[in-house]
N, C-alpha and C positions, 0 to 999 in steps of 0.2 A: 913255236911260242906256246906258252903255256899262261894260260886265261885264265889259273888261279892261282902265281902269283905276278900278274897287274895287280899292284898296287893306285890306289885313290887317298892323292895326297889334302890334306885343305889348309900346307902352310906353304908351300915352294910356289914359288913361281917359275915358269921356263923365259927358257931366255927370248928373245929376238927369233930368232930363227927358228928354234922349234918352231910357235907358233903362228910365225910364216907358214912353214912345213906344215900346219894339224889345215890350216885353215885353208891352204891352196888345193890342200887332196879335197876339201870339200868344195873346193870350187870356189868358193863365196869369193868371187872379186875387188865385192863394193869394200868388203874390210882388206883384205892387200893391197889396195892401190891405194890404201894409204894408210902406211901401216903405223904412223907414231898415236894415228888416229884411235887407233885399235889397240895400240898399247894402253893408250892413255883409259882408254874407257876397261877396258880389262883390268886396269890400277883401282879406277874408281868402283868397285862393281860392292855388290854391298860384299857377294861371298864367291868363294873362286877352288870349287873341286877339278885336280889336273889326275889323269889316270897316265901309269904306269908302266913301262918295261925296263928294266932294271933301268938305263938314264935313256928313252926313248921316249919322249913325250907322244903319250898313243889317244890321247883323249881331253877335253876338256870341257869343264859346266861351268855358267855364271851367274850367277839373279841378283837380280838389283831390285830397287825398292826400299822402303822403310821397316822391312821386317814381322811388323808385327799385324800390318790389317791388308796387304798389298805386298806381291812378289812378283817378281818378270822371272820369269825361265828366258834369259833371253838367250842364250848360245849353248848348245848340249852338241858335242860334235866329237867321232872319233875314227882313228885312223879308217880309211875304206877295208883292210885289209887286216883291223881287227875287229867287223863287222859282223854283225851274225852271232856273236858269241858271251850274250846277254850283257854284255858290258854298260852299253847303254843303261838298259834297263837297272843295272845296278845303282849306279849313279843316279838314277833319278829320281828310287825309291831313297837312297840316302840323306836326297833334297829332301822329298817329300815329309817324312820321316823326321825331317830337321825341322821342318817348317810346320808340321802338325795344322798349329793352332791361328795359323795365319790366312784368316775368313778368302782375300782370293790371292789364289794363285793360277798366273794367265801367262799363253802365251800365244808369238802369232809364229806360225809357221809356213813353205809351202804348200800349197793344198795340191798335191799329191797323196796319192792311197796311198802308198807305204808308211809318210809320216803321218798321216791317220790314224792309214791302225796302229801303229807304234807307239801312241800318243793315249787311245784307246785300251791299247792292250795292258800299258801302265795305270790304268783308273781313269786318264782324265776323261771328259766330256765335251762336246763341242761346245760354245761355246750359243747356237739356236739351240739345242739341250734346256740352256735355260730361258728360254725365250727371252731370250736377248742377243743382242749383235755388237760388232767390233766392229770399230770406223778408227782409220787410221790418213795420214796424209805424208 
């Protein structure tokens, strides 16, 4: 595998099996247990980026929101065997650049130090750094 040959595409929608393989690799069973909902969610996203090693889907990122005042990074997945090579940072930078004029860029992630370190390394801050709190149901 050559990381420099990985292509980020914005117009190619993976098929169901490719998507499920990626989400299964991440262990995101809440998504894979309801594949039709997952597919509809991806189709309903504001924008989707996919990462390809030739014809193999190796990553996916998607945002939801209005694209003007707020966006949420809903998913950012890279196949485990492709992680640690800068692909996640590369696609995240692409997203942040594209939406640089949006007032709020938000994501929720598992409270795992590896995740926190990744997003901090890429310029994001904890909500508490803004004297804000996140609430969810």
